[in-house]
C-alpha positions, 0 to 999 in steps of 0.5 A: 447689794448686801454682802453674803457672809461665809456662813450664809454661803455654806447654807446656800450650798447645803440647800442647793445640794439637797435640792439636786439630790432630791431631784435624783431621788424623784427618779430613783423611787420608781427605778428598775435598778435601784432598791431600798439600800440605794434609796436609804443611802441617797436619803442619808445624804439629803438628810445631812444637807438638810441638817446643814441648813437647819443648824444655821437656825432661823437666820439661815432660812429664807425662801426669797433669799435662796437664789435658786428658789424658782426651781420646783425641787427647792420646794422640798428643801424649803418646806422640810427646813421650815418644818424642822425649825418648827415654823408652821407659818414658814411652811405655809409661806413655802406652799404659797410661794411654790404654787406651780403644778411642777412643785406639787410632788416636791411639796408632798414629798417634803410633807412626807419627810416631816414627823407626823407628830409635828404636822398633824394639827396643821394638816387637819386644819388644811383639810378644812381650808377654803383653798383647794390646794391646801385640801389636796396637800392635806390629803396627800400628806395623810396618805404619805404618812398612812394616816386616814383623813376620814371624812376629807376623803368623802368630801374630796370625791365631791370636790370640783378641784381636780387636785383634791379629787385626785388625792381623794381617789387615791386615798380610797384605795390606800385606806380601803374605803369599800363603802365609797365604791359607788361614789367612785363609779359615779366619779368615773362616769364621763370623766377623763381617761386620767381620772378613770385610770385613778378610779380603776386603780383604786377599785383594784386596790379595793378588790373590785372584780371589775376593777382590772377590766376597767383599768385594762381598758383605760390603759389601752387608751393612755400613753407613757408611764401612766399606761404602763403602770395601769396595765401591769396593775390590771393583770397582777391579780387576774387569772393567767388565762385571762391575762394571756387573752388580753395580751394576745389581743394587743400583741399586733399593735405597735403602739402597745408594744411596750405595754404588752411587755410590761404587762407580760412581766407583771403576770409573772407567768411562763404562759405569757413569756412569749410576749417577752420573747417578742419584745426582744425583736424591737430596740424600744422593748429589748431591755424592758423584756430582758428586765422581765426575764430577770425579775420573773425568772431570775436571769442575770441581765448584766451577764447578757449585757451587749458590748455595743449598747444602743445609742439612744435607748428607750430605757437608759437605766437598764443594761442593753441586752445581747438579744441572742444571749437572752434567747439562748438563756430562755431556751435553756431555762424555760422547761424549769417553769410551770406555766400555771405558777406565778414566779418572782426572781426564779422562785415560786411567788408567795407572800413570803417572797413578796415580803422579801422583795420589799426588803431586797427588790428594786423600787419598781418591784417593791411597789408591786409587792406592796400592792400584792400584800395589800390585795392578799390581806397580808397588810391592811395598808400598802407599804409606802415605798416612797417614804424616806429610807431611814423610816422604811427600814424600821418598818421592815424590821431592819436596823439602820445599819443592818448588813445585807441579808441572805437574799441580798448576798445571793444577788437579791431580786433585781435585774442584775441578779441570778437566782440560780 
């Protein structure tokens, strides 16, 4: 066996550490606790380890030599290092090497980390490749950089490969392709619930009036996080009265208990808060309901944290609440909130508040705020809250070393903040 030098050993250490941190990042980007500052700090650490691999130069790069190269998260590291070294052939080697479905999100993330000016010609070529995997990654890269792939979207909606189709559907919503409305409906006809969810999500982003209905109906049939994300988006823009009607209809179904709590939070309405109160009655939804009281009405969820947390929590990231303390807080606070107003962190919701959430909110709320701003015409494209933190900050008017602003100093908009 060839002897590994000290330099190579150090490169492998950087590579392995970057992969582990990216795996942690994959969970953080949808966090209900961590926000942009946490993401930027983590991304800075990843960036430093990637730099450690890059400075070794071409001699330090080899997918096959990295002993942990079978792990999907290594696809991210290998692709970014190859890209930063300016080697398109190595990038394509990485894509060919990591061909499992589990590696897809890592490859897409890696493409999003590379500078667009360094990959745009390659991505344009991929959109015309015969292999569907290349076309899917090409569309995904364009979405990540918010660069409209144009005719590739039209072709993608007609593609027989589900990977290409999924990315094309998402691109319709991101880039506002209203002209493809009828094509989207045709794609959904007779399709799986997953495809129907993606189409309905795109229709909501396009402002289609039937989109929320379509999405809610699909959410009720789905399971897991896909159901929750669909439900909260479905009720985000409809009237409070209609949202309450939908929620009341599912409130008696144990299978939809978490869906009802998540959707009630997404309405941002006091008129749907009784579903949050009901969620406190069940261990599998108590923390999620408390999160709803925090993000909508300004409860400091850490101030009502239980001294005896659940042994097996359905939401291990969230603080486990003292339910009686949450109920008492709501009994005292409820009269302050008008039932016909939408709220965020205890404040009346507005586009200014949504912009503030993009800066100071937790990732989960930032994602919804980006949708709000797009649907209300404040932004032509949804802000990419999964992008590297060092790229997001300038996009929000922040310097990389900006200190926390006034909202962060008073607690921000996360579940650990009190806005009163």
